Structure formats: C-alpha cells, structure tokens
C-alpha positions as CSV (number, residue, x, y, z in Angstrom):
1,M,0.0,0.1,0.0
2,G,3.0,2.3,0.2
3,G,2.8,3.5,3.7
4,R,3.9,1.6,6.9
5,L,1.5,0.6,9.5
6,H,1.4,2.3,12.9
7,P,1.9,-0.2,15.6
8,R,-1.1,1.0,17.7
9,T,-3.7,1.6,15.2
10,S,-2.6,-0.7,12.3
11,A,-3.5,2.3,9.9
12,P,-1.0,3.4,7.2
13,Y,0.6,6.8,7.6
14,P,2.3,8.9,5.0
15,D,5.9,8.1,4.2
16,S,7.4,11.4,5.1
17,D,10.7,10.4,3.8
18,K,9.3,10.3,0.2
19,T,7.7,13.6,0.7
20,A,11.0,15.1,2.0
21,L,12.9,13.7,-0.9
22,Q,10.4,15.0,-3.4
23,E,10.5,18.5,-1.8
24,S,14.3,18.5,-1.9
25,C,14.3,17.5,-5.5
26,V,12.0,20.5,-6.3
27,Y,14.2,22.9,-4.4
28,W,17.3,21.6,-6.4
29,L,15.5,21.9,-9.7
30,V,14.3,25.4,-9.0
31,L,17.8,26.3,-7.8
32,I,19.4,25.0,-11.1
33,V,16.8,26.8,-13.3
34,S,17.6,30.0,-11.3
35,G,21.3,29.5,-11.9
36,V,20.7,29.2,-15.7
37,L,18.6,32.4,-15.4
38,E,21.5,34.1,-13.6
39,S,23.5,33.5,-16.8
40,V,20.7,34.9,-18.9
41,W,20.5,38.2,-16.9
42,A,24.3,38.6,-16.7
43,T,24.6,38.2,-20.6
44,A,21.5,40.4,-21.2
45,L,23.1,43.0,-18.9
46,G,26.3,43.1,-21.0
47,R,24.3,43.3,-24.2
48,S,22.0,46.1,-23.0
49,E,25.0,48.4,-23.4
50,G,24.3,50.3,-20.2
51,F,20.5,49.9,-20.5
52,T,20.5,51.8,-23.8
53,R,19.2,48.8,-25.8
54,V,15.5,48.0,-24.8
55,V,15.2,44.3,-25.5
56,P,18.3,43.2,-23.7
57,A,17.3,45.5,-20.8
58,V,13.8,44.0,-20.5
59,V,15.3,40.4,-20.7
60,F,17.7,41.4,-17.9
61,V,15.0,42.6,-15.6
62,A,12.7,39.6,-16.2
63,A,15.5,37.0,-15.9
64,L,16.8,38.8,-12.8
65,A,13.5,38.8,-11.1
66,C,12.8,35.1,-11.8
67,S,16.4,34.1,-10.9
68,M,16.1,35.9,-7.5
69,A,12.7,34.5,-6.8
70,G,13.9,31.0,-7.6
71,L,16.9,31.4,-5.4
72,A,14.8,32.6,-2.6
73,Y,12.4,29.7,-2.9
74,A,15.2,27.1,-3.0
75,M,16.8,28.7,0.1
76,R,13.5,27.7,1.9
77,G,14.7,24.1,1.8
78,L,18.4,24.1,1.2
79,P,21.2,25.6,3.3
80,V,21.8,29.2,2.4
81,G,25.7,28.7,1.8
82,T,25.2,25.6,-0.4
83,A,22.2,27.2,-2.4
84,Y,24.2,30.4,-3.1
85,A,27.3,28.7,-4.1
86,V,25.6,26.4,-6.5
87,W,23.5,29.4,-7.9
88,V,26.7,31.5,-8.6
89,G,28.7,28.5,-9.9
90,I,26.0,27.6,-12.4
91,G,25.6,31.2,-13.4
92,A,29.3,31.9,-13.6
93,A,30.2,28.8,-15.5
94,L,27.5,29.2,-18.1
95,T,28.0,32.9,-18.5
96,A,31.8,32.4,-19.2
97,G,31.2,29.3,-21.4
98,Y,28.6,31.1,-23.5
99,A,31.0,34.1,-24.0
100,M,33.8,31.8,-25.1
101,W,31.4,29.9,-27.4
102,A,30.1,33.1,-28.9
103,G,33.7,34.4,-29.4
104,L,33.2,37.3,-27.0
105,E,36.1,35.9,-24.7
106,P,39.2,34.0,-25.6
107,V,39.2,30.1,-25.3
108,S,42.1,28.3,-23.7
109,A,42.7,25.0,-22.2
110,V,43.3,26.5,-18.7
111,R,40.0,28.5,-18.9
112,V,38.1,25.4,-19.9
113,L,39.7,23.4,-17.0
114,L,38.9,26.1,-14.5
115,L,35.3,26.2,-15.6
116,A,35.2,22.5,-15.4
117,G,36.4,22.8,-11.8
118,I,33.6,25.1,-11.0
119,V,31.0,22.6,-12.5
120,G,32.8,19.8,-10.4
121,C,32.5,21.8,-7.3
122,V,28.8,22.6,-7.9
123,V,28.1,18.9,-8.5
124,G,30.0,18.0,-5.4
125,L,27.9,20.4,-3.3
126,E,24.7,18.8,-4.7
127,L,26.0,15.3,-3.9
128,T,27.1,16.1,-0.4
129,H,23.8,17.8,0.6
C-alpha cells in the first residue's frame, strides 16, 4: 500500500521520507533553473550596453526577477551557503562558457579546465547535501 502501519492503530501513515525527498528535488530543480537564469540576466546586462538597448534590458529585468525569486524559494529548503554557491557557480560557468562559445572571450585549455572545476564543485555540493 506504500505507507507503513502504525503499531497501535494498524493504519497506514504517509511516508514522510518520500515527501521530503520530493520537496528536496523540487528545491534543487528550482535552484538549477535559477542558476541558468542568472547566466541569462548577466549576458543580457552586457548586451544592454548600459541599459541603452531596450530588448536586452527587458530580458535582464525579467531574468533577474525570476532568478532571484527562484533562489529565494530554493533557500527555503536548502542551506543558504550551499544554495548560493551552487547558484553562483552555475551562473558563472554558463556565462563564461557562453562568452567563449560566442567568441566574446578567448578560449584556452586553462579556462576550460577552470570552468570544469567550477562545475565539479557545484556537482560536489549537490551530492554532499
């Protein structure tokens, strides 16, 4: 039936471990999406040319608001330090990776290895939570 039986009543009770795991997965998923949105707003900020271009400026504001809201939500169920480090790591790695891919920044083996190190640290923080 899914739930365990309570010894006194023999009635099933909800498996709180499953619920907690599902909630934790939602917090992590929202945090990852928020980290991706951090990269979007950082890139849009650069393309807005000091808020003189309307479309990138609007993308910046929308992505910033969604990214911050997601980070705030994720921090309801994840430790603040871990959530913030993962959020920043995802955003930084994607922003720098995109800039190299788009030809806006130079590509080198050292830069790629350092970005891989950031990604490895983010994965490590997720696995050790």
